[in-house]
Structure formats: C-alpha cells, structure tokens
C-alpha positions in Angstrom: 5.7 29.2 4.9 5.5 25.6 3.7 8.2 24.3 1.3 6.6 23.1 -1.9 8.1 20.0 -3.5 6.8 19.6 -7.1 7.0 15.8 -7.1 5.3 15.4 -3.8 2.6 17.9 -4.8 2.0 15.8 -8.0 1.8 12.6 -6.0 -0.7 14.2 -3.5 -2.8 15.5 -6.4 -3.0 12.1 -8.0 -3.8 10.4 -4.7 -6.5 12.9 -4.0 -8.0 12.5 -7.5 -8.1 8.7 -7.1 -9.7 9.0 -3.6 -12.3 11.4 -4.9 -13.0 9.1 -7.9 -13.9 6.3 -5.5 -15.8 8.4 -2.9 -12.8 8.2 -0.4 -13.9 4.6 0.2 -10.8 2.4 1.0 -12.6 -0.8 -0.2 -13.5 0.7 -3.5 -9.9 2.0 -4.0 -8.5 -1.5 -3.2 -10.9 -3.1 -5.6 -9.9 -0.6 -8.4 -6.2 -1.4 -7.7 -6.8 -5.1 -7.9 -8.7 -4.7 -11.2 -5.9 -2.6 -12.6 -3.4 -5.2 -11.6 -5.4 -7.9 -13.4 -5.8 -5.8 -16.6 -2.1 -5.0 -16.7 -1.2 -8.6 -17.4 2.0 -8.1 -15.3 3.0 -10.6 -12.6 2.1 -9.2 -9.2 4.1 -10.4 -6.2 2.2 -11.1 -3.0 4.4 -11.5 0.0 3.2 -13.3 3.1 2.2 -11.2 6.0 4.9 -10.5 8.6 4.5 -11.6 12.2 4.3 -8.8 14.8 6.1 -9.3 18.1 5.3 -7.2 21.1 8.1 -7.0 23.7 8.5 -4.7 26.6 6.1 -2.2 25.1 7.8 -2.2 21.7 6.3 -3.5 18.5 8.6 -5.0 15.9 8.1 -7.0 12.8 9.6 -10.4 12.5 10.9 -11.6 9.1 8.6 -14.3 7.6 9.7 -17.9 8.3 11.1 -19.8 5.4 9.5 -23.2 4.8 11.8 -26.2 5.5 13.3 -27.7 2.4 
C-alpha cells in the first residue's frame, strides 16, 4: 500500500493539469512559464549555468566563477 501525502498529491495533480493543458510538450510548458513570469511584473533572477566537471567517472557541479573586480 502506497502512503498518500496530501501536499505531494496536490502538487502532482497541478503538475499533471499543466502538462495536459500544454499537450505534455516541454517547449510549450516553458513558453507558458516565461509568459507568466513577464505578466507577473516581478523580478526574475536568472543564474548563470554551472560548469560540469567529470572526474574519475563522477560528475560534479562547479560553482560559477566570479568575475574579477
């Protein structure tokens, strides 16, 4: 028997409704999110991508480099 978490179930239901609304197309979902961000008028923070380092078969992320002052 699976444990039911009401908050997780609600999040899953919302996620599934959004996916269904956009035909389960990731590009359409991303465009809808961007449009919603613009309409909100709030400041949206975009962080630079992190570098990925592969070493000895392990993949780790490297913190972004800070520009020189």
